[in-house]
MINU-506562 format. One record per residue: z, y, x of N, C-alpha, C, O in turn. Coordinates in steps of 0.1 Angstrom, whole numbers, plus 5000, padded with zeros to 4 digits. Last residue first. Layout:
N
ZYXZYXZYXZYX...
This chain:
696
537048188837537948088831539048048841539947968838535648328856536548408847537548308840538648348838534248138869535248198876536248278867537448288870532448078848533347978853534448038860535647998859531048328846531948278835532848168839534048178835529748328870530648438867531648388856532848418857528148098867529148098877530148208875531348188877526448188846527348078844528448068854529548038851525048388860525948428849526948318846528048338843523548228877524548318883525548358872526748368874521948098858522848018867523848108872525048068873520548308847521448238838522448148847523548128843518948388869520048478864520948408855522148438855517248158871518148198882519348288877520448268880515848158846516748038851517748088861518948048860516148478829515448368835516448258840517648278839517048708818517248588810516548468816516348368809516548908837517948878834518148748825519148698825513648778856514248858846515748818843516148708847511448818884512348738876513148828867513248948869509949008897509248878894510148788886509748688881510649258905511249148912510649008908510948908915509049568912509249458903509749338911509349318923510949808931509749728929510049618919511149568918512650028952512349988938510949928937509949978941513449878985512949988976512649938962512449818960516549708991515149718991514649828982515349868972519349698993518649608983517149618983516549548975519949889013520649759012519849659004519749549009518350109010518450059023519049909022518649829030518850168983517550128987517550059001516849959003521550248985521250128977519850078980519649958981521350478999522050369005521650238998521550129004519950638981519350608993519950489000519250399006521950668961520650588958519950548971519350448971525250618974524050698971522850608967522850488971528650598967527450518970526250598965526150638954530950718958530150788968528850718972528050768980532250538943531550648936530650728945529750798941533650388961532450328955531650438947530450418946535250458988534850538976533550478970532450518974535850319011536950349002536550418989537350438980533750289029534450169024535550189014536250099010530750439025532150469026532950359021532750319009527850369044528650339032530050369035530650329045526350389068526850509062527750489049528250589043525350139075526650189082527150319076528350349078524349879058524150029058525350099063526350109056525449629063523949649062523649799063522649829070528149669064527549589075525949599075525349589085528649789040528649869052528049799064527449859073528849579023527649659022527549749034526449779038531349489032530149399033528849479032527949449039532949699025532749669039531549579041530849589051532849678997532149789004531949769018530949809024534549448995533149448991532349558997531249539002536949549005536249429011534849429008533949399016537549748987537249779001536549669008535649689016538049588964536949698964536549728979535349748982540149448972538949378969537749478969536649438974542149648975541749558986540449498984539549488993542149768948541849838960541349758972540349778978540349578923541649628929541249688942540149668948537449698904538149608913539449668918539649788918535949878891536849798883537749698891538549628886534249988909535350068905536349988897537550028895532249798912533249808923534449888918535649868923530849828888531449698892532549708902533649658900530050098891530850058879531549918883532749908880528450078913529550168913530550128902531750118904526349908903527249868914528449948915529549888917525250078883525849948880526749898891527849848888524350298898525350318888526050188884527250178883522350168914523550228920524650248910525850218913520650088894521249988902522550048909523549978909519750338885520450258876521250148884522350108880518450428909519550498904520450418894521650418895516450238913517550248923518750318917519850288921514650048895515350168892516550178901517650128898513549798897512649908898513350048897512650148897515549608892514849608905513949728907513649758919517849568873517349698877516549698890516849778899518549298870518349378858517649518861516949568853518849208896517849138887517549228875516349238870520949368904519649378910518549318902517449378901522949268887522549398885521149428892520349498887523249008899522749018885522249168882521249178875524449098922523149028923522449028909521249048908526849198912525949288919524549228919523549298918527948958902527549068892526649168899525749218892528548818925527548768916527048868906525848878903530548988935529348968943528248918934527048958935532548958915531949088917530649078925529649158923533248688919532648728907531948868908530848888902532348558951533248618942532548668930531348688931530648238957530748388958531748438948532048378938530147978953531448008959531548158961532648208965527647948943528747918934530047958940531047988932525447968959526148088955527348068946527948168942524047738962524647788974525547908971526447948979522947708937524147628940524847678953526047648954520647878939521747908930523047838934524047898935518547788956519447888961520747898952521847918958516947588943517247578958518347668963519047648972516647648916516847508920517247488935517947398938516347918913517447848905517747718911518847668911514147968930515448038932516647968925517647948931512247818916512647788930513947848934514747788940512047938891512547798892512947768906513947698908511048188898512348178892512948038893514148028896508548118910509548188918510948168912511948138919507247998889507447918901508547988909509447918915507048208871507848088867508148008880509347958881505448388885506748428882507648308878508848298882503048228888503748278900505248308896506148268903502947938866502648078869503548118881504548068884502347598878503247708872502647838875501947858885500747408890500247468878501247578872500847638862501347298914501247208903501047278889501047208879501447518930500447428933500247328921499147268919503847648922502547708919501347608920500447608912505547458932505547488918504247548914503647508904505147478960504747348953504747368938503847308931506147738964504647708966504247578959503147578953508847678958508147788951506647768952505947778942509647478975509647458961508847558953508147528944509247628999508547498997508447468982507447428977510947848997509547868997508747738994507747738988513447708999513047778987511547798986510947788975513247599025513347509014512947579001512247518992513147849040512047749040512047659028510947629022515647939034514548019029513247929029512447929020517147749047517347759033516147839027515647809016516347789074516047659067516147669052515447609045517548029081516148029078515747899071514747899063520848029064519948019075518448019071518148009059522948269048522148139047521148149059520748259063525748409044524748409055524048279055524348189063526348589016526448449021525348439032524148439028526048859011527348799007527448659013528548599014523548929019524649029021526048959019526948999025521948719012522548719025523548819028524348819037520948808987521948698987522648699001523848669002519048988996520249038989521348928989522548968990517248809008517948909017519148969010520148989016516348678985517048598996517848699005518948669009515048878971516248818966517048748976518248758977513048928990513949038986515248978980516349028983511648688991512448739003513348848999514448859005510548688966511448578969512348628981513548618981508848908969509848908959510948808962512148828960507048808988507948918991509048928982510148968985505748608972506548578984507448688989508548658993504548768953505648678949506448628961507648608960502748908969503748978961504848888957506048928959501148698979501848778988502948858981504148868986500048598955500848508964501748598973502848568975498548818947499648768938500548678946501748678944496648848968497648958965498848908957499948948959496148588991495948628977497048728973498248708976495648699025496448629014496048679001495748798999494448789047493548749037494348679025493748609017496248839067495848959059495048919047494848989038498948599070497548639071497148749062497648759051502048669084501348629072499948689073499748799076503048569117502548679108501848619096501048519098505448529143504648469132504248579123505048679121506448509175505848609165505048529155504048469159509248469197508148409189507748509178508548589173509848679225510148629212508948569205507848619207509348799249509548659249509748599235509748479234507349029263507948999250508148849249507148779249505849099285507249129285508049099272509149139271503049109264503549119278505049169277505349259270503448929233502949039241503549039255504548969257503048589225503948699228503248809236502448769245500548489202501048479215501948599218501548719214501448419168500748499178501348479191502548459192500848179143501748219154500948299164499848259168500148249108499748209122500748259132501448359130499648149075500548209085500148159099499748039100498248219043498148159056499148229065499448349064497248159009498248209019498048139032497648019033494748108995495948158989496848228999497348338997492647969005492348088997493548148990493348228981494647689012493247739010493147859000493547848989497247759030497047709017495647769013495647899011498147689064497447759054497447679041497647559040499247749097499547679084498847749073499147869072499147729132498747779120499047689108499147569110499647639160500347749154499747809141499747929140498847429174497947549175498647669168498147779170500947259168500647289182499847419183500147499192500847229140502047289146501747339161502147449165498647289117498647239131499747309138499647419142497847229083498647289093498447219106498147099107497047269048496747219061497547289071497947409069496547219013497447269024497047199037496847079037494947108994494647238999495547289010495247399016497246888980495946938980495747078984496447168979499846758999499446838988498046898990497746949001500946599020499646569014499246649002498346608995503146649035503346559023502046539015502046479005502146829053502646689058502746599047502446479048501847049037500646979043500946839048500246749046504547099033503647069021502346999026501846909020505247169059505847049052505047009040504846889038503647399063503547279072504047159065503447049066504647579044503247539043503047409051502347319047507347599054507047549041505647499039505447389034506947719080507547589078507347519065507047399064505747959072505047859081505647719079504847629078507748069057506548039051505747939059505147839053509548119079509948029068508747989060508647869056507948289094508348159100508748069089508447949089507848509077506648439081506948299086506248209083510548579077509848549065508648469068508348359061510948649104511648529098510948489085510848369083509248869107508948749114509648629108509048519108510549049089509149009087508748879094508048799089513249059100512949009086511548959085511248849079514449159122513349059124513048989111512548879110516349329113515249389121514149289123513049329127518349169102517349229093516149289101515049299095518848889125519149019119518049069110516849019111518948539120518348659126518748779119518948779107522148369116520748399112520248519119521048599124523948239145523848309132522348329129521448319137526048039160524648049159524348109145524448039135528948079180528348099167526748109169526248179177530647849199529647959200528947969186528447869181533447739216532847759203531947879203532347989206533947499241533647639238532947649225532047569222536647259243535347299239535247449239536247519238539247199248538247119255536847169252535847119259540747339230540747389244539647319252539247369263540647189207539847309208539647359222538647409226542646999213541246959214540347079214539247069221544947159210544747089223543247039224542747049235544747239184544547339195544347269208543547329216542747019163544047069169543747169181542647169186540647099137540747049151542047109157542347229155540446969103540747079113540847009127541046889128538046859080539146829089539246939100538246989105537047089054536846969062538046959072539047029071537047329042537147209033537147079041537346969035536747529060538047519053538147399044539247369039534147489069535247479078536547459071537447389076531747519056532647409051533847399060534647299058530547719069530747739054531747639050532647659041530047639094531147729092531447749078532547789074529447329106529047409095530147509091531147459086528947249139529947269129529447369118529047479122528047019165527647129155528647129144529247029140528546959200528846929186528347049177528147159182527846799230527546919221527846879207527346779202528846709261528946679247528746809239529346909242527346619293527946719283527946659269527046579266527246539327527246489314527946599305528946649308527146589354526446679346526346629331525446669324528746399366529146539368528446629358528946739355529446109345528546179355528846329355529346389345532745989343531646059337530746119347531146169357533545659355533645809356532445869349531345819350535045399337533845449344534045599345534545659335536845099331536845249334535645289341535245219351537744859307536944899318537045049319537245119309539444579293539344719294538644759308538944709318537344279289538544349290538344499291537244549290534844179285535544129296536944199298537644169308533944319263534144169261534944109273535644009272535744629265534544549266534944399264536044369263536944959259537044819258535744749260534644809256537245229283536745179271536845019270536944959281537845539298538245399296537845349283538045409273536245769318536345719304536745569305536145489312537246039339536845899337536945869322537645929314536546319359536946269346536446129345535346089349537446469385536746329384537146269370537846179370538546719379537446709389536746569388535446569390538946779344539446749357538246719366537146689361538246849317537646919328538246899342538046979351539046699295539846809299539346889311539946999315538046479285537346599282537946719288537546839285539946289293538546279297537746409296536946439304542246379281542146389295540746379300540346449309541546349254542046479259541946489274541546589279540846109242539946169251540346299257539546369264542546029222542645959234541746019245541845969257541546189200542846219206543046149220543646209229539246149186539146199199540446219207540446249219540046049161538945979168538846019183538445939191542146219154542346069153541245999162541545899169540846459155541946429165542246279165542646229175538846439134538546469148539646419158539346359168537746269112539146299115539146319130539446229138534546429106535446319110536846369111537146489112533446669100533446579089534346449093534746379084533246829123534546829116534546739103535446749095530546799131531646759140532946739131533646629133527746779125528846789115530146739121530846649115526646569153526346659142527546659131528146559129527046549185527746509173527446609163528046719163525146439212525246549202525946489190525446389184525346359246525746319232525846449224526446539228522746309271523946369265524246319251523346259245521346159299521446159284522846219281523846189286519046279325520246209320520246209305519346259298516646369332517646369342518846299337519646249346513846169319514846269318515846259330516046159336510446109311511646079319512546199319512146309319508545989283508946099291510246069298511145999293507845789266507945749280508145879289507845869301508045839240506745869246506745849261505845899268510645779234509645699228508245719234507345639233512245859266512145859251511045769247510445699255514445729292513145779287513145779272513945709265516845789318516445749304515045799301514645899306517945799344516545789342516145739328515345649327520445849363520045909351518445899350517745989356522845649374521345659376520745719363520645639354525945699390525145709377523645729381523345799390526545469417526445609412525645609399524745519397528145159409527045239415527145379410527845409399529945029394530445069408529345159414529645229424528844939371529745059371530145109384530745219386526144809361526744819374527544949375527045059378526144619332526144749337526844749351527944709352523844349324525244399328525144539334524144569341521344249322521844339311523244399314523644489307520244119342520844039331521444119321522044069311519544319360518444239353519044159342518244129332521844589354521344479361520244409353520044439342521444939349521644809343521044699352519944719358523045239360522045139363522445009356523544969356523945489335524145399346523145299348522345269338523645639313523445709325523645619337523545669349524545489292523145509293522745579306521545569310527345529293526745409300525245419301524645349309527545759277527845769291527245649298526645669309526645669252525945779258526245779273525345799281528445469246527045429247526345539255525445519263530845619244530645519255529245479257528745469268530245779222530445839235530245739246529645769256529945579201528845669205529045739218528045749226531445259212531245379203530245469209529645449219530444919215530745049221530545159210529745149201532244639203531044729201531344859206532444919203533244309209533444449211532144529210531144489215533144079181532844119195533144269196533244349186533443809160533943939164533643959178533843879187531343649136531943659149532443799151532043889144530243429111530943559113531643559127532543469129527143279111528543269114529043409116528443489122524543099095525143229098526643209101527343129094522742819109523142909098523743029103523543069115521742669129522742609121523242689109523942649101520042829143519442719136520442649126520042589117521743139138521043049146520542939137520542949125523343459137522443359130521843269140521343319151526243629132525443569142524643459135525243369129527443929122526843809116525943749127524943819131530444079133529044069134528543939128529343839129533144319134532544189129531044199130530444299128534444469163533744479151533144349147532744269155536744629185536244499179535644529166536244599157535444929200536444839195535844719190534644699190534945279210534545139209535745049204536845089205534845559209535045489222534545349221533745299229533945629183533745719194533745639207532945649216534645419165533345479164532945569176531745589179537245359172536245259174534845319173533945269180538745579165538545559179537345459181536645469191536845679135538045659143537745629157536645659162535345799105535345779120536745759125537745819121535145839078535745719082535745699097536245589102533646079075535046079072535745959077536945969080531346109103531646079089533146079088533946069097528846269124530246229121530446209106529846269098525846149136526446239125527846189122528046069119524246179168524946099158525646199148525946309152521746189191522346259180522946169170522246079165521446199224521646099214522346169203523546209205519046369244520246369236520246259226519246229220517946419278517746349265519046359257520046339264517546699297518446589293518046549279517846629270514546779309515946809312516846689308516946589316511846579323512446679313513946699317514446629326510346539354511446499345511746619335511846729339506946479362508046569360509146499352508846409344503846449379505046389374506146489372506246579381500346459379501646539379502746459373502546399362498246309400498946279388500246359388501146329396495146349414496446409414497046379400496546419390493146129433493446179420494946229421495746169427491346189464492446129457492646199443492346319442487746189465489046249468490146179459489846129449485545929476486046009465487446059468488245989474484745749494484945879499485445979488485746089491484045509483485445519488485745659494486845689498482245559452482245559467483745569472484545639466482745349424482745479430482745459445483245359451482945099414481645159412481545299418480545359419485545019417484544969427483145029425482345009433488245229415487045189408485945139417485445219425490545359422490445219424489345159416489445049410491045659440490345599429490145449432489745409443494445699452492945679455492245619443492745519438496745929441496245789440494845789444494045879439499646129444498246109448497945959447498645869451501746309424501546179430500046149432499246159423503346599425502046549425501946409432502146399444505846709405505646629417504246569416504046499406506147039391505646899390505646839404505346909414509047239391507747209395507347069393508246979394511547229377510847359379509347339383508547419379512346999352511947019366511147159367510347189359514547119326513247049330512947089345513347189350516747239316516847169329515647089332515746989340515847369292516547439302516447369316516147429326514847159275513947259280514647329292513947349302516846969269515546929274514847039281514147009291519047129260519147049272517847009278517746999290517647249236518147329248518347249260517847289271516947059217515847109226516447189238515847189249519246979203518246879208517446939219517146869229520547209196521247109204520347009210520546949221518647319179518947389192519647289202519347279214518847149158517547159165517847219179517247179189521447209150521147079155519847079163519747009173521147489143522147439153521747309159521747289171519547639125518947559136519947509147519547489158520647749103520347839114519847769126519547829136521447589081520047629082519747719093518647779094524747699074523747599073522347659075522047769070526447919098526047879085524947769085524347749095528147779127527447879120527047829106527347709103528647659161529147689148528247789141527747879147528547429185527747529179528147539164527947449156530647349211530547339197529647459192530047569194530447199243530147309234530147269220529547159216532247149274531547099263531447209252532347289252531947319306532547299292531647219283530347219285530947379331531647249329532247229315532847129313529447599334530847609338531647479336532847479339527047529323527147519337528547539342528847499354527847559295527547429300527547419315528047329321528347839293529447749291529147609297530047539302525847949299526947979307528047879306528647839316524347839278523947799291525147829300525547739308525547989257525547839257525347789271526047699276524848249264526248209263526448059263527347999269522048239262522748259275524148219275524648169285521748209235521248109244521948119257522348019263522748459227523348339222523048219231523848139235521048649239522448649243523148519239523948459246518548619227518748579241520248559244520548469251518648499193518648609203519048549217519648449218516248289177517648309182517548429193516548439200514348129160514548279160516048299164516848339156512747879179513847919171514048069172513948129183510547849195510747749185511847789175511847749164510548049213509348029206509447919196508447899188513048039224512848139213511548119207511348179196512547849243513447809232513147909220513147869209511048009260510447889254511247839242510647799232512848199268511648239261511048119254510548129242514448039284515048099272513848139262513948129250512647979304513147869295513747929283513547869272512448229316511248159311511648049301510948039291515048279325514348369315513148299308512948319296515348069343516148079332515548159321515548129309513448139363513248019355514048019342513547979332514548379372513248379366512948259358512348269347517048289382516948389371515648379364515548389352517447929387517048069392516848159380516448119369520247749372518747779373518547919379519348009377522347509384522247649381520847689383520247679393522747179372522047269381522047409375521847429363525847009371524647069363524047179371524747269375526446829401526846919390525646969383524546959389525146499407525546629411525946709399525746669387524246219417525246249408525846389412526746399419520646239422522046219427522946259416522646339407517446079420518446169415519846139421520146019424514446079440515646009435516746119430516846219436511446239430512546219439513746149432513946169420508846029415509746149414510846129424511246019427506645869438507345879425508146009426508146079435505345889461504945779453505545779439505145709430504346169480505346099472504745999462503646019457502246089510502746169498503746099490504045979492501345909528502445999532502946079521504046139522499245779515500345699520501545789524502745739523497645989508498245919498499445839503500545839497496846089533497446179524498246099513499346139510495645859544496845909550497546009541498745999540493445829527494445729527495745779533496845749528491946059533492446049519493645939519494645959513491245989559492046119556492646109543493846149541489845759555491145749562491945879560493145869559487545859542488445759535489845759542490845759535486446009563486846069551487845989543488846039538486045799582487045909585487445979572488646019571484045649568485345589572486345699574487545689569482045849567482545799554483945729557484945749549481545869594482045989587482645949574483645999570480545619599481845659606482345779599483645789597478145639585479145539581480545579587481545559580476845839598477245869585478345759580479245799572477845889633477045819623477645849609478845869607479345999653478646089644477846019633477246089625482745929662481345879660480645969650481246009640485545859667484845959674483345919674482845869684487445789638486545739647485845859654485445959647491045799632489645839629488745809641489145789652493145509629492745629636491345669633490545579631494245279619493945389610493645519616493745629611494145119643493745069630493345179620492345169613494945149669493945249664493445209650492345249646496844949674497145089675496245179668496645279663496744689649496344739662496544889662496544949652499544549631498344639631498044679646498944709653500544209633500844359635499444429636498544379641502243919623501043999624501444139626502444189620503843609636503743739629502443809631501643779640503643399653503143379639503243509631502643509620504343439679505443389670504943379656505843349647502143559690502443419693503443359684503443239682500343749664501243739675501543589678501343499669497243849653498243759651499043739664498443729675496244189645496144069654497343989651498444029646493944429629495244359631495144239640493944189642491344539630492444619625493844559628494844629629488944409635489644479646490744569641491044669648487844249616487444389617488044469628487844589629489144009620487744009622487244149623486244179630491744089612491444049626490044059629489644099640491244129585491644249593491444209608491044299616490543869577489543979577489944099585489044149592493043749581491843699589490743799589490043819599494443889562494743919576493643859585493343919595493543769539493143909542493343939556492644019562494743509542493243529540492843669543491743689550497643559546496743509557495243539554494543579563498343809521498743719532497643679542496743769545498043989500497243869500497443779512496743669513499544239520498944199507497944089509497144089518502144119541500844189540500244149527500444029522504443969543504644109541503244189539503244309535503643719549503943739535504143889532504043929521503443719576502243729569502443759554501643829548505843949590505443819586504243829577503943929571505044199615505544159601505044019598504043969603505544419642505244289637505844259623506944299620504144759639505244669641504944529636504044509627502144929632502144879646503344789649503444749661501944999606502845079614502945029628503745089636500644919581499844959593500845049601500545169603501244709559502144779568501444819581501644749592499344779529499544699542500444779551500344899552498744929507499944859507500244789520501444759523496245039512497345129508498745059509499745129511494644829516494944919528496045009524496745059533494244709490495244649500495544749511496744739516494144849461493544879474494544829484495544899487493344679430494344719441493544759453492444709456492244739397492044699410493144749420493644859417491744629363492444709373492244659386492044529388490844469342489944579346490744679356490244789357494044359335492644349332491944479335492444589332496344309361496044379349494444379347493744389357496444189386496744109374496444179361496244109351493444319402494844299401495144209389494244159382490744259425491244259411492744239411493344159418490544479454490744339448491244349434492044439431488544659477489344659464489444509460488444439461488244779510488244669500489144699488490244739489488244959530488045019517488044909506487944939494488744809554489644919550489444959535490544979529486744619554488144569555489044689550490044659543484444779554484744689543486144649543486844649532484644919579484444989566484944899555485744939546484644709598485844799597485844869583486844879577482044609593483244519591484544609589485344579581480444819599480544779585481744689583482344699572480844829627481344949619481444909604482344949597479744589634481144609637481744729628482844719623477044629626477844519620479344549622480144539613476344979622476344849630477144749622477944789613474745199599475945129604475545009612474644939609473145369586473045369601474145289607474545309619473545349559472245319564472145309579471245249584475745409544475845289552474545259559474345149565475445619527476245649539476345529548476945529558474145519505473345589514474145609527473545619538474945179495475345319496474645389507474445339518472244989483473245009493473645149493472745239492471844959447471344989461472544999470473645029466471044809416471944849426471244879439470044839441470544839379470244789393471244849403472144919399471044959356471644819358471244759371471644649374470145209356469345109349469844969351469144879348471845369372471845389357471145279350471445249338473345179398472345279393472445269378472945179372476045139420475445109408474445219404474745339406476045069454476145179445475445139432474245109432477844839475476744869466477044989457478245009453480044809491478744809498477644849488476544899493482744769486482244909486480844919493480645019500483644529480483644559494483044689496482844729508483244529453484644529457484744559472485644619477480444489453481044619448482444629453482844739457480244229463479744339471480244479466480444569474481344099441482044089454481544209463482344269470479544149421480944199420481644199433482344289436477244019432477244169430478644219429479044319435478243759429477943809443477943969442478444029451478243739402479543729409479343789423480243849429475543749396476443859391477743859398478343969401474643509406474243639412475143749408475443839416476343219410476143329401475843459408476643509416474542959428475743049425475343159416474143189414473642629436473342759431474542829427475542769422475442479464474842469450474442609446474942709452476242509489475942379485475342369471474642269468475242739514475742719501475342589495474142549497475942879545475342759538476042739525477242719524475143219551476243119547475542999541474743019531472843309564474143389565475243289562476243289569470343129581471143149569472443219572473143189582468543319607469143199602470043229590470443339588467143459578467043349588467643389601467343499605467043529544467643559557467643439566468143329562466243459519465243479529465743509543464943509553468443449502467743329505466643339516466243239522469143719500470043629507469343499511469543449522467043799483467143849497468043759505467743729517467843669460466643629466466543679481466143609490470143809453470243669456469043619464469143539473468944049448469944039459470043899463470143869475467543979425466744019437467744019449467243979460469543939407468743819411467943859424467743769432470544199404471444089410470543969414470843919425467944419415468644349404469644249411469444219423467744709435467844559434468544519421469544579417466144969452466644919439466644769439465644709443465245049476465745159467466445099455467245169449466244849505465344899495466044999486467245029487467844719523467444859526466544919516466045029518469744499528469444559515469044709517469844799514470544389551469244359547468844419534467744409529473144459554472144529564470744499560469844559564474444299536474244449533473244509542472544599538474544059549473744069537473444219535472244249531476544119568475144089572474244109561473144159563478744149551478244269559476844249563476044339563479043889542478743999532478244119539477244189534479543749566478343719558478043829548476843869546482143859576480843889582479643859573478743949573484443759564483943889559482443909564481743979557484843409553484643519564484143639557483443639547484743229533486043289536485943399546486843479548481743259511482743189520483943279523484143379518480343399494479643369506480643299516480343299528482143439472480743379470480143329482479443229482484643549475484443419480483043359478482843239481486743829477485343779475485243639482485643619493490143779467489143819477487743759473487643659467491443649446491243789445490243839455489443929452492043379447490643409442490443559442489343609438493743239474493743329463492243359459491443369468493142889482493243029486493243119473492643079463492942619472494142659480494242809482495342859484490642569458491942509453493142569460494142579454488542699471488742719456490142669452490642729443488842589497489042729494489342759479490342829476488142319492489442359497489842499494490942539490485542349484486442299474487942329479488742359471484442449508484442539496485442489486486142569479484742229525485442349528485542439516486542509513482942059512484342019513485242139516486342159510480542199516481042169502482542129502483242179494480342189544480542319537481042299523481942369518480041919549481241989554481442119547482642149544477641869535478841799531480141869536481041889529475842039549476042059534477341989530478142049523475941929574476442069572476742089557477742159554474741689569476141689573476741829571477841839567472141769563472941709553474441709556475241729548471542099579471541949579472341889567473141969562471142369569470642319582470542169582469442119585469942509539471042439546470442369558469342319558468842839528468542699533469742639541470442719548469943009499469942989513469542849517469842759510468043119472468943019476468842999491467842969496
């Protein structure tokens, strides 16, 4: 406990301390009063190897004359906290402390400068600290006290340390050499210079990502484009040409419709392509100085990589009842609840396109949209990833009355230089221009195209239509493995016993039965590679291959996507997991997941599939059955069917079914082998029922 000089001094100091406690911020150290010098003087007396907080308090009591007159006992732990924030103490493993080794040769003036510069103060966040020197305007220009962190109390310390001065008009400004390195060989000066070098790097470095401007969709360098296409291909079995066509259309200013059979990944592609392609090429490194008072101020800055993903998408699904209100907006009823009960009110509700466009604009603090400002594209997702903007994806595009819902947007989507969107609001009709890089992506199921709403030629001209098709037969092994990977992963997700998967690491297994792993692409190979494990149960592998043979045969007549194969495999493996025999699980999965997809096939196509089930091990008998089926058809239908087979095997004669060879049949329907299903099984009976229905 420090000695007090006189009773009058005690009273004066106690009154001053009460004033400090009531009037000044508590962020700065205050155990030894409002001045910085007492803390520095105490540090010069801590030359031992180890001190407990109580021992530091005892040292303070032995200093003569007293460093600071204290009116009452104080908390030794609080004094230690203050000395830590002043970067004077190094914590030891045993709960004790010592003065930092680099402060052993410091003078009082040098220590004052050191503490004022490196000071940390508690922030409003729990266990977080601020570095005032990082925020202070050390530019040599006059600033009001309020412009400096912590205001007058800290400025008094800066003046005490020779870093700043008060001007006659009440402003403060940094002295010219405040942040200049010292020409001094002492270890304390070296520590100050090291800290200043780090401070300059952080103050001059980027504090956030660069601001975005309303510019055209960025054209990617060739190397970056190829790398991003490869990344998409590691998620979807798509050929490079398809992705390149989509990219080409988007940078040309077009909106895009992805068309194709179900299960080919159209919606998934629409989600990931904008995010992956236009991600920042390089991270922005934001430097931050360690703000931990237990670390030395000479610690190097921390590097935090910042990046923007490409474009976030809002996915909505079109429905039959869509109109202008669903796309642009309009008056809609709402139930408003308050303490008096519920009331039906009417208010304007934005449609999906309006919401997507306005998401790219700055919102005021009261929630109003500043439409006079340039679009500010900074949406974030649930994981706080930041994006260049937000696009709209409309799934199942033609399930809506497209022209009724979009007819008023012909001009907006027409590709003029400054497209604008006019929409209703509670304040009346408003107009906003579309961001230059805003795009709309739709998906369209080509199987249902003839049963759903048609698109007018005028609206078609506003979009580019790109087919997303299943992988070719040359990638059958990889696609089969991918479908099995998806099935095993989903079953693991649903908690079936024995199934496990890690999507990030790229493996999915069913214990001692089946496993699939993702292999890293070979050099110069950008395609994703999945492979079935060599340790698979032979019965499981045989049944899986039999499923794929049937699926490949079905694809001759109906281009089903990989998702359909995954769904079939999921039911197949789950059936076996609940106790079905392999053959029974296979037959049931084909009947339950594939059969209904084939109801639209022609009767001759169904009969060929039934012939495959009847003669899976006899290519000659299968050839004879197919020739007989085709010979009974009319000329045009016969040629149409042969042309479908010719797409698989180019040597097929499209005019002579009798010329079909056994070798061609093997190339189309696979080599002879047991199929695991029979003509009287569930799947075959379903196909036979479809033949009979068409006959009626």
